[in-house]
Every structure is written in structure tokens, then in C-alpha cells.
C-alpha positions in Angstrom: -131.6 -15.2 -53.2 -128.9 -15.3 -50.6 -128.9 -12.5 -48.0 -126.0 -10.7 -46.4 -126.7 -12.7 -43.2 -126.2 -15.9 -45.2 -122.7 -14.7 -46.3 -121.8 -13.5 -42.7 -122.9 -16.9 -41.3 -120.7 -18.7 -43.8 -117.6 -16.9 -42.5 -118.4 -16.3 -38.9 -117.3 -18.3 -35.9 -116.2 -17.1 -32.5 -112.7 -16.9 -31.0 -110.7 -16.4 -34.2 -108.1 -14.0 -32.8 -107.7 -16.1 -29.7 -107.0 -19.2 -31.8 -104.5 -17.4 -34.0 -102.6 -15.9 -31.1 -102.5 -19.2 -29.2 -101.2 -21.0 -32.3 -98.6 -18.3 -32.8 -97.3 -18.7 -29.2 -97.3 -22.5 -29.6 -95.3 -22.3 -32.8 -92.8 -19.5 -31.8 -92.8 -19.4 -28.0 -94.9 -17.9 -25.2 -93.1 -14.5 -25.4 -93.3 -14.0 -29.1 -94.6 -10.6 -30.2 -97.5 -10.5 -32.6 -96.4 -8.6 -35.8 -97.8 -8.2 -39.2 -95.0 -10.4 -40.6 -95.2 -13.3 -38.2 -99.0 -13.4 -38.5 -98.8 -13.3 -42.3 -99.3 -17.1 -42.8 -102.7 -16.9 -41.2 -104.3 -13.5 -41.6 -104.1 -12.8 -45.3 -107.3 -14.7 -46.0 -107.1 -15.2 -49.7 -105.7 -17.7 -52.2 -102.0 -16.8 -52.1 -101.7 -15.2 -48.8 -99.2 -12.3 -48.2 -97.8 -12.7 -51.7 -101.1 -11.5 -53.2 -101.1 -8.5 -50.8 -97.6 -7.6 -51.9 -98.7 -7.8 -55.6 -101.7 -5.6 -54.9 -99.6 -3.0 -53.1 -97.3 -2.9 -56.1 -100.3 -2.3 -58.3 -102.0 0.3 -56.1 -98.8 2.1 -55.0 -100.0 3.7 -51.8 -98.1 6.7 -50.6 -97.1 7.6 -47.0 -99.8 9.5 -45.2 -102.7 8.5 -47.5 -106.1 7.1 -46.4 -106.9 3.7 -47.8 -110.2 1.8 -47.8 -110.2 -2.0 -47.6 -113.6 -3.3 -48.9 -114.3 -6.7 -47.3 -111.4 -6.5 -44.9 -111.9 -9.9 -43.2 -109.7 -10.3 -40.1 -107.6 -7.3 -41.2 -104.3 -8.9 -42.2 -103.8 -7.0 -45.5 -104.9 -3.7 -43.8 -102.4 -4.1 -41.0 -99.6 -5.2 -43.4 -100.2 -2.2 -45.7 -100.5 0.2 -42.8 -97.2 -1.0 -41.4 -95.2 -1.3 -44.6 -96.5 1.7 -46.5 -97.1 4.3 -43.7 -100.8 4.8 -44.4 -104.0 4.7 -42.5 -106.5 2.0 -43.5 -110.2 1.7 -42.8 -111.5 -1.8 -43.2 -115.2 -2.5 -43.8 -116.5 -6.1 -43.4 -120.0 -7.7 -43.1 -119.1 -10.4 -40.7 -119.2 -9.5 -37.0 -116.7 -12.2 -35.9 -114.2 -11.0 -38.5 -114.5 -7.5 -37.3 -114.0 -8.5 -33.7 -110.9 -10.6 -34.7 -109.5 -7.7 -36.7 -109.9 -5.3 -33.8 -108.2 -7.7 -31.4 -105.3 -8.3 -33.8 -105.0 -4.6 -34.4 -104.4 -4.2 -30.7 -102.1 -7.1 -30.4 -99.9 -5.7 -33.2 -100.0 -2.2 -31.9 -101.8 -0.9 -35.0 -105.1 0.1 -33.6 -104.3 3.8 -34.1 -103.6 3.2 -37.9 -106.2 0.6 -38.8 -109.9 1.2 -38.1 -112.5 -1.5 -38.6 -116.1 -0.8 -39.3 -118.8 -3.4 -39.5 -120.9 -2.8 -42.6 -121.9 -3.8 -46.1 -119.9 -3.2 -49.3 -123.2 -2.2 -50.9 -123.8 0.7 -48.5 -120.3 1.6 -47.3 -120.5 3.4 -43.9 -118.0 6.0 -45.0 -118.3 9.6 -46.3 -118.2 10.5 -50.0 -114.7 11.1 -51.3 -113.0 10.2 -48.1 -110.2 8.0 -49.4 -107.1 8.4 -51.6 -107.1 4.7 -52.7 -109.2 1.6 -52.1 -108.8 -2.1 -52.7 -110.7 -5.3 -52.5 -109.4 -8.9 -52.5 -111.6 -11.9 -53.3 -114.8 -10.3 -52.0 -117.0 -9.7 -55.1 -117.8 -13.4 -55.4 -120.3 -13.1 -52.5 -122.0 -10.1 -54.1 -124.9 -10.4 -56.6 -125.3 -6.7 -57.2 -121.9 -6.0 -58.6 -122.7 -2.7 -60.2 -123.7 -1.3 -56.8 -120.5 -2.6 -55.3 -118.4 -0.6 -57.8 -120.6 2.5 -57.5 -120.0 2.5 -53.7 -116.3 2.2 -54.2 -116.4 5.1 -56.7 -118.4 7.2 -54.2 -115.9 6.6 -51.4 -112.9 7.7 -53.4 -111.7 11.3 -53.9 -111.4 12.5 -57.5 -108.3 10.9 -59.0 -108.3 8.1 -56.5 -107.5 4.5 -57.4 -109.2 1.2 -56.9 -107.2 -2.1 -57.0 -109.1 -5.4 -57.3 -108.2 -9.1 -57.1 -111.3 -10.9 -58.2 -112.3 -14.5 -58.8 -114.5 -14.7 -62.0 -116.6 -17.2 -63.7 -114.8 -19.7 -66.0 -116.2 -21.2 -69.2 -116.4 -24.8 -68.0 -119.1 -24.8 -65.3 -119.7 -23.9 -61.7 -116.9 -24.2 -59.1 -116.5 -27.5 -57.2 -118.2 -26.7 -53.9 -117.5 -26.0 -51.1 -114.9 -23.3 -51.8 -113.6 -20.7 -49.3 -116.2 -18.2 -50.2 -119.3 -20.4 -50.4 -120.5 -23.9 -49.5 -122.9 -23.9 -52.5 -124.1 -21.8 -55.4 -126.5 -20.0 -53.1 -123.9 -17.6 -51.9 -121.5 -17.6 -54.9 -122.0 -15.0 -57.6 -119.3 -15.1 -60.3 -119.2 -12.6 -63.2 -117.1 -13.3 -66.3 -114.0 -11.2 -66.8 -115.8 -9.4 -69.6 -118.7 -8.5 -67.4 -116.4 -7.4 -64.7 -114.7 -4.9 -67.0 -118.1 -3.6 -68.1 -119.4 -3.2 -64.6 -116.3 -1.3 -63.4 -116.5 1.1 -66.4 -120.2 1.6 -66.0 -119.6 2.8 -62.4 -117.6 5.7 -63.8 -114.0 4.3 -63.4 -111.3 4.6 -66.1 -109.6 1.2 -66.3 -105.9 1.6 -66.1 -105.0 -2.1 -66.3 -107.0 -5.3 -66.5 -105.0 -8.6 -66.4 -106.2 -12.2 -66.4 -103.9 -13.9 -63.9 -105.3 -17.4 -64.1 -102.5 -19.1 -65.9 -99.9 -17.5 -63.7 -101.7 -18.7 -60.6 -102.3 -22.3 -61.6 -98.9 -23.8 -60.7 -98.8 -22.5 -57.2 -102.5 -23.5 -56.6 -101.7 -27.0 -57.9 -98.8 -27.4 -55.6 -100.9 -26.3 -52.6 -103.7 -28.7 -53.6 -101.2 -31.6 -53.8 -99.8 -30.7 -50.5 -103.2 -30.6 -48.8 -104.2 -33.9 -50.5 -101.1 -35.6 -49.2 -101.5 -34.6 -45.6 -103.2 -32.6 -42.9 -103.3 -28.9 -42.3 -100.2 -27.2 -40.8 -100.5 -25.9 -37.3 -100.3 -22.2 -38.2 -102.3 -21.5 -41.4 -105.6 -20.1 -42.5 -107.7 -23.0 -41.3 -107.6 -21.2 -38.0 -110.2 -18.8 -39.4 -112.7 -21.3 -40.9 -111.8 -24.5 -39.2 -111.1 -28.0 -40.6 -113.5 -27.4 -43.6 -110.9 -25.0 -45.0 -108.8 -28.0 -46.3 -111.6 -29.3 -48.6 -112.5 -25.7 -49.6 -108.9 -24.9 -50.6 -108.5 -28.2 -52.6 -111.8 -27.4 -54.5 -110.7 -23.8 -55.2 -107.5 -25.1 -56.8 -109.4 -27.8 -58.7 -111.8 -25.2 -60.0 -109.0 -23.0 -61.3 -107.2 -25.9 -62.9 -110.4 -27.1 -64.6 -111.4 -23.7 -66.1 -114.4 -23.3 -63.8 -113.1 -20.1 -62.4 -110.7 -17.4 -63.6 -108.8 -14.7 -61.7 -108.2 -11.1 -62.7 -106.2 -8.2 -61.3 -107.5 -4.7 -62.0 -106.4 -1.1 -61.4 -109.1 1.5 -62.0 -109.1 5.3 -61.4 -111.9 7.8 -60.6 -111.6 10.7 -63.0 -110.7 14.1 -61.6 
């Protein structure tokens, strides 16, 4: 069984923020300011970048002044973007020390350290009080977690009564395992995919009322296919998400798209609410 340290080791490497800021200056000039918008091509570390974050915000509908929890916050791009654009405070929890260090550095660089807090910790034992958050979200995190019921119970605990949880999850497809390596795992040892049906059941079993549950696979395939073809034709752009994981990200991204196209993974978007 994979341990949390195996997952953290998959993602972790030193100097992430420094590479990103250096690449930003190389692309836009030595005096460029780091903002949530000009960092967006890099620091939204999931399949469709900032577009996916915008869609999640439209689903979650955070209100100014609210407290949000980002479960599996990575290097903090979505947390910073949402804090800036929605007038909220965000606490991000992530397992990987190097991701947390990068998130804190980029929070300072963008002037958002007072509105985005980063806490190193596990999604299975969130280091936050009960009922502390108005809304929570998680993007492409659950694939690394075997104990999914516990993940959803922890999210439920962290929300106030009436609070909402938005999810963007990669799920198991009907046609076999993903083509490895993919961005979340180099092998099946750290990849745990539930079917959409099991995902729905686990969320409901944690106590949530499911407001909406949408399979987004077919809608995502065209963009994923275009990205795969772009990567197969040439190298990686100078300012993109490979700055987080390195050159291996090219093969991982190609395999992620291939897996989606071949029916080996599916994607879902969920909004759930804690009763009360």
C-alpha cells in the first residue's frame, strides 16, 4: 500500500517558486510584477489550468468575506486566484513540503500572504477546527487517496452547517488502468481511482446532500486532445506547468489525455452541501 510519503515524494522537488519567478521574468521582463493572472499558466496545477478554477468558482459561488478551504492546495495558484478575484480568505492544506514552501513564497510575491494561509498536512486528518469554513473545494486530489470515505468525512467536519464542497475529480473509466506515468502517479502504486458511481456513494455516505453531479468527460476530451497533439509535435513552452514537476510532465500530460480519450479515466464535477 502506498504511504503519504510516497505521494509527497512523487510531487516534491526543491526550488519550485524560484524557477517559476525566474521564468516569469525571462518571459515578461526583469521588472514584471508577480500577479495571480500572469502566474496563471503555471500555478493552476491541474488538467485545464485556470479555466478549471474559473469553472469551479462558478459552481461554488464564494461570497466576499467568506472563509474557504482548499484541500490539496499544491503550490497555491487556485487559492490565490480565488482570494484575489472573490474577496475571500483561503486556507490551503497540502501534504507535500516543497509545494507548501512554493505556495508560501508565491503568496508573498503576489502580496497575498495575508489572505492565503498554507498548512502542511493530510487530507485524511485536516489540521483545521471543526466547522471553520463556509466553503471548501478540491481539484484533482482524490486520485492519490485510497481511503476516500475518510477524505469526504474530513471535508464534512471542516465545514460549517450549510457549507458547500466543490470537487473536480478524476475517476476510473471502464476500459482499464490509465497509461502511466500520469501527473498524479508514476504507477498504479499511488493511483486510486473510484468510479463515478462509487464517488457519488462515498460523498453521500459522509453526510453530504449532493446538489449537482456532472460527468464532464466528453466536454473535456477535445481540449485534452489538442493539448496532447501540441505536446507530441514539439517541446514544452518556456512558461508552463512543467516548471513544477520538470521535463517528465510532458509524458505525463500526454498519457493523461490518452487515458481520457481511451475511456480509461473519466472526470466529474460535484457540488455537495452539508445539511444545516
